[in-house]
C-alpha positions as CSV (number, residue, x, y, z in Angstrom):
1,M,-35.4,39.9,91.0
2,I,-35.1,39.8,87.2
3,Q,-31.4,40.6,87.4
4,A,-30.9,38.0,90.2
5,S,-32.6,35.3,88.1
6,K,-30.2,36.0,85.2
7,F,-27.2,36.1,87.5
8,F,-27.8,32.8,89.3
9,S,-28.7,29.5,87.7
10,G,-31.3,27.2,89.1
11,D,-28.8,25.3,91.3
12,G,-27.5,28.5,92.9
13,T,-24.3,28.8,90.9
14,I,-23.3,32.0,89.2
15,T,-24.2,31.6,85.5
16,A,-21.3,33.7,84.2
17,V,-18.8,31.7,86.2
18,S,-20.1,28.4,84.9
19,N,-20.1,29.6,81.3
20,T,-16.6,31.1,81.6
21,L,-15.1,27.9,83.0
22,K,-16.8,25.9,80.3
23,A,-15.3,28.3,77.7
24,V,-11.8,27.8,79.1
25,N,-12.1,24.1,79.2
26,K,-13.1,23.9,75.5
27,E,-9.7,25.3,74.5
28,Y,-6.3,23.7,73.9
29,T,-5.0,21.4,76.6
30,S,-2.2,22.9,78.8
31,L,-0.5,21.4,81.9
32,A,2.3,21.9,84.4
33,V,4.1,19.5,86.6
34,R,6.7,19.9,89.4
35,G,9.8,17.8,89.5
36,Q,12.6,17.7,92.1
37,D,14.6,20.6,90.6
38,V,12.3,22.2,88.0
39,A,8.8,23.0,87.1
40,V,7.6,22.4,83.6
41,V,4.7,23.9,81.7
42,A,3.5,22.6,78.4
43,T,0.7,23.2,75.9
44,Y,-0.5,21.9,72.6
45,K,-1.2,24.7,70.1
46,I,-4.2,24.6,67.8
47,I,-3.7,26.6,64.6
48,P,-7.2,27.6,63.6
49,N,-6.3,28.4,60.0
50,Q,-3.6,27.1,57.6
51,L,-3.0,30.7,56.5
52,I,-1.8,31.6,59.9
53,N,1.9,31.4,60.6
54,Q,2.2,28.9,63.5
55,H,5.2,30.8,65.0
56,S,2.9,33.8,65.6
57,V,0.6,31.7,67.8
58,K,1.9,31.2,71.3
59,H,0.5,30.5,74.7
60,L,3.6,30.6,76.9
61,F,4.7,33.9,78.3
62,H,7.4,35.4,80.5
63,I,6.1,37.5,83.4
64,T,9.4,38.0,85.1
65,P,12.8,36.3,84.4
66,R,11.9,33.8,87.1
67,I,8.2,33.4,86.6
68,G,6.6,32.0,83.4
69,C,3.0,31.0,82.6
70,V,0.7,29.4,80.1
71,A,-2.6,31.2,79.4
72,I,-5.6,29.2,78.4
73,G,-8.8,30.6,76.9
74,S,-9.7,33.6,74.8
75,M,-6.3,34.9,73.6
76,P,-7.3,38.6,73.7
77,D,-8.3,38.1,77.4
78,C,-5.2,36.0,78.0
79,R,-2.8,38.7,76.7
80,S,-4.6,41.3,78.8
81,I,-4.2,39.3,82.0
82,V,-0.6,38.4,81.2
83,Q,0.2,42.1,80.7
84,R,-1.6,43.0,84.0
85,A,0.5,40.3,85.7
86,R,3.7,41.9,84.3
87,V,2.6,45.3,85.6
88,E,1.8,44.0,89.0
89,A,5.2,42.3,89.2
90,I,7.0,45.6,88.2
91,R,5.0,47.6,90.8
92,F,5.8,45.1,93.5
93,E,9.6,45.2,92.8
94,Q,9.5,49.0,92.7
95,R,7.7,49.2,96.0
96,Y,9.6,46.5,98.0
97,G,12.9,46.3,96.2
98,Y,12.9,42.6,95.3
99,S,11.1,40.4,92.7
100,I,7.6,39.3,93.5
101,P,7.2,35.7,94.7
102,A,5.0,33.5,92.5
103,S,2.6,32.9,95.5
104,A,2.1,36.7,95.9
105,L,1.5,37.2,92.2
106,S,-0.9,34.3,92.0
107,K,-2.9,35.8,94.9
108,R,-2.9,39.2,93.3
109,I,-4.1,38.1,89.9
110,A,-6.7,35.9,91.4
111,G,-8.1,38.9,93.3
112,I,-8.3,40.9,90.1
113,L,-10.2,38.2,88.4
114,Q,-12.5,37.6,91.3
115,V,-13.7,41.2,91.2
116,C,-15.3,40.5,87.8
117,T,-17.7,38.0,89.5
118,Q,-19.1,40.6,91.9
119,A,-21.3,42.7,89.5
120,M,-23.3,42.0,86.4
121,E,-21.9,44.9,84.5
122,L,-18.4,43.4,84.7
123,R,-17.5,40.8,82.1
124,M,-15.5,37.9,83.4
125,Q,-12.2,37.3,81.6
126,A,-12.2,34.0,79.7
127,C,-8.7,33.1,80.8
128,A,-7.0,30.7,83.2
129,L,-3.4,30.9,84.1
130,I,-0.8,28.3,85.2
131,L,2.2,29.9,86.8
132,V,5.6,28.1,87.2
133,A,8.5,29.5,89.1
134,Y,11.3,28.6,91.5
135,D,10.9,29.6,95.1
136,D,14.2,30.8,96.4
137,E,13.1,30.8,100.0
138,K,11.7,27.2,100.0
139,K,14.4,26.1,97.6
140,Q,11.9,24.3,95.4
141,P,10.0,24.7,92.1
142,V,6.3,25.8,92.4
143,V,3.2,25.6,90.3
144,F,0.1,27.7,90.8
145,E,-3.2,27.5,89.0
146,I,-5.6,30.5,88.7
147,T,-9.1,30.1,87.5
148,P,-11.3,32.7,85.7
149,N,-13.4,33.2,88.9
150,G,-10.4,34.0,91.1
151,E,-9.5,30.7,92.7
152,H,-5.8,30.1,93.1
153,S,-4.0,27.0,94.4
154,S,-0.5,25.6,94.7
155,C,-0.3,22.3,92.9
156,W,2.0,19.3,92.3
157,A,0.6,19.3,88.8
158,T,-2.4,20.7,87.1
159,S,-4.1,21.1,83.7
160,F,-6.8,23.1,81.8
161,G,-8.4,22.6,78.5
162,K,-10.5,20.3,76.4
163,H,-8.9,17.1,77.7
164,K,-8.5,18.2,81.4
165,A,-10.0,15.1,82.9
166,E,-7.7,12.8,80.9
167,A,-4.6,15.0,81.5
168,D,-5.3,15.0,85.3
169,K,-5.6,11.2,85.2
170,Q,-2.3,10.8,83.5
171,L,-0.5,13.3,85.8
172,T,-2.0,11.6,88.9
173,A,-0.8,8.2,87.7
174,S,2.7,9.7,87.3
175,L,2.9,11.5,90.6
176,F,1.0,8.9,92.6
177,P,2.0,5.5,91.2
178,A,0.2,2.3,92.4
179,G,0.6,1.9,96.2
180,A,2.0,5.4,96.8
181,K,0.4,7.2,99.8
182,S,2.2,10.5,99.1
183,V,3.3,12.4,96.0
184,Q,6.4,10.9,94.2
185,N,7.9,13.9,92.3
186,F,11.6,13.1,92.6
187,F,12.1,13.5,88.9
188,N,15.1,15.2,87.4
189,T,14.8,17.8,84.7
190,E,14.7,15.4,81.8
191,E,12.2,13.1,83.4
192,T,9.9,16.0,84.3
193,V,9.9,17.3,80.7
194,K,9.2,13.9,79.4
195,I,6.2,13.5,81.7
196,A,4.7,16.6,80.3
197,I,5.4,15.6,76.7
198,N,4.1,12.1,77.2
199,C,0.9,13.4,78.7
200,L,0.3,15.6,75.7
201,K,1.1,12.6,73.4
202,K,-1.4,10.4,75.0
203,I,-4.1,13.1,74.7
204,A,-3.4,13.9,71.1
205,G,-2.9,10.3,70.0
206,T,-2.1,9.9,66.3
207,E,-2.6,13.6,65.7
208,F,0.4,14.5,67.9
209,N,2.9,16.7,66.2
210,S,5.9,18.1,68.0
211,R,5.7,21.3,65.9
212,Y,2.6,22.3,67.8
213,V,4.1,21.7,71.3
214,E,5.3,24.6,73.5
215,I,7.3,23.8,76.7
216,G,8.7,26.1,79.3
217,V,11.1,25.2,82.2
218,I,12.2,27.0,85.3
219,G,14.2,25.7,88.3
220,N,17.6,25.5,90.0
221,D,19.1,23.6,87.1
222,K,22.0,25.8,85.7
223,N,20.3,25.7,82.2
224,F,17.0,26.9,83.6
225,E,17.7,29.5,86.2
226,T,15.4,31.8,84.3
227,F,12.2,30.8,82.6
228,K,13.2,29.2,79.3
229,I,10.9,28.3,76.4
230,L,12.4,25.3,74.7
231,S,13.2,25.5,71.0
232,A,11.6,23.3,68.4
233,E,14.8,21.4,68.1
234,D,15.0,20.7,71.9
235,I,11.4,19.5,71.9
236,K,12.1,17.1,69.0
237,V,14.9,15.5,71.0
238,Y,12.7,14.9,74.0
239,V,9.8,13.6,71.8
240,S,12.1,11.1,70.0
241,E,13.5,9.6,73.2
242,D,11.7,6.8,75.0
243,V,9.5,8.1,77.9
244,T,9.7,6.0,81.0
245,P,8.1,7.9,83.9
246,M,4.6,7.5,82.5
247,D,4.8,3.7,81.8
248,T,2.8,3.0,85.0
249,T,-0.4,4.0,83.1
250,K,-0.1,1.2,80.6
251,D,-2.5,-1.8,80.9
């Protein structure tokens, strides 16, 4: 009974799950959005110390050439889960002879994370993942979110981090403009990237600095057939241009 009282809170939720989700959503804001041809993942880096080289801090990772992700939370945990995802992808390809689909990888990693919620002696990983990929069977970009407690979902767009509520509001306004009864994600590559950047700009406000932005793109665009992390120069070009897809949120 003593152990049970520590494991469950008064409202019946698992204490470790609640605390881990809170820890993840105190971190840097990260998001992903699906366009017509590509999926874009973006994050705003926070450099904890001026003595740290900003180029050594990154939150976007390649898992396979066709699957990329952003990891949100405790970076030691994030790197561990990313490495596990890479191992699972390699094992799948060795066993079945073709690259693992993002949906299968999402389900597998979610299962691994969920195991940590089943016993008190296992510490949950303070890490959430957003996977982006291009589904060759469905001929469309895909986005999957994986929470620390093992939930995984396919999304039109999603976000994690300190400003999740505001980011979700901005993404919803972009994909479901006024009067739309279904998702409107017929954005080309450039528009999809701009949606992600503009969402980060609105969250960061006057503190926005393109030097701290990371963006990854994957799709059937000839320039993004494999997961590509944009260079600082590429990001500056998108930031300096006018952003139109998000104008529907203005008062």
